[in-house]
C-alpha positions in Angstrom: -60.8 94.2 13.9 -61.1 97.6 12.2 -63.7 98.9 9.8 -64.1 101.8 7.5 -66.8 102.9 5.1 -66.4 104.0 1.5 -68.6 104.7 -1.5 -68.3 103.1 -4.9 -67.3 105.9 -7.3 -67.2 103.7 -10.4 -70.3 104.4 -12.6 -70.5 100.7 -13.4 -70.4 99.5 -9.8 -68.6 96.3 -8.8 -68.5 94.2 -11.9 -65.9 91.5 -12.7 -62.9 93.8 -13.4 -63.1 95.8 -10.2 -63.9 92.7 -8.2 -60.8 91.1 -9.7 -58.7 94.1 -8.7 -60.1 93.9 -5.1 -59.2 90.2 -4.9 -55.7 90.7 -6.3 -55.0 93.5 -3.7 -56.7 91.7 -0.8 -54.7 88.6 -1.5 -51.5 90.4 -0.8 -52.5 90.8 2.9 -52.4 88.1 5.6 -55.5 89.6 7.4 -59.0 88.3 6.9 -60.8 91.0 4.9 -64.6 91.3 4.3 -66.5 93.8 2.2 -70.0 94.4 3.5 -73.0 95.9 1.7 -76.4 96.2 3.4 -75.5 93.6 5.9 -74.3 91.0 3.3 -70.7 90.0 3.9 -68.3 88.9 1.2 -64.7 87.6 1.5 -62.5 90.2 -0.2 -60.4 87.4 -1.5 -63.3 85.7 -3.3 -64.3 87.1 -6.7 -67.5 85.1 -6.7 -68.6 86.4 -3.3 -67.7 90.0 -4.3 -69.7 89.9 -7.5 -72.7 88.4 -5.6 -72.9 91.7 -3.6 -74.2 93.4 -6.8 -73.0 96.7 -5.6 -73.9 99.7 -7.7 -72.4 103.2 -8.2 -72.8 105.5 -5.1 -73.6 102.6 -2.8 -71.8 102.5 0.5 -69.5 99.6 1.4 -67.9 98.7 4.7 -64.4 97.2 4.6 -63.6 95.2 7.7 -60.2 93.6 8.4 -58.7 91.5 11.2 -55.1 90.4 11.4 -51.5 91.5 11.7 -51.7 93.9 8.7 -55.3 95.0 9.0 -54.5 98.7 9.0 -52.6 98.5 5.8 -55.2 96.4 4.2 -58.0 98.8 5.1 -56.1 101.8 3.7 -55.1 100.1 0.5 -58.6 98.8 -0.3 -60.3 102.1 0.6 -57.9 103.9 -1.7 -58.6 101.4 -4.6 -62.4 101.6 -4.3 -62.6 105.4 -3.8 -60.3 106.0 -6.7 -62.7 104.5 -9.2 -60.3 101.5 -9.5 -57.4 103.6 -11.1 
């Protein structure tokens, strides 16, 4: 398992659109991927769990992945979140 930390740069935080983008990207990987905020863990492949994090702008998230493509998954999700979902 590997982990990395990133900040939410989107001024609107994690609402439905960015959560959907995370789910779409995470679903392309075989690894189990979690997004963690303040100790609360959400499956990165579940839009409902991600929206329940209620993550706001400038809050720190931990991305954790375990599996055969964990490194690629971490890099891709970190780039997506830190790029303001562009």
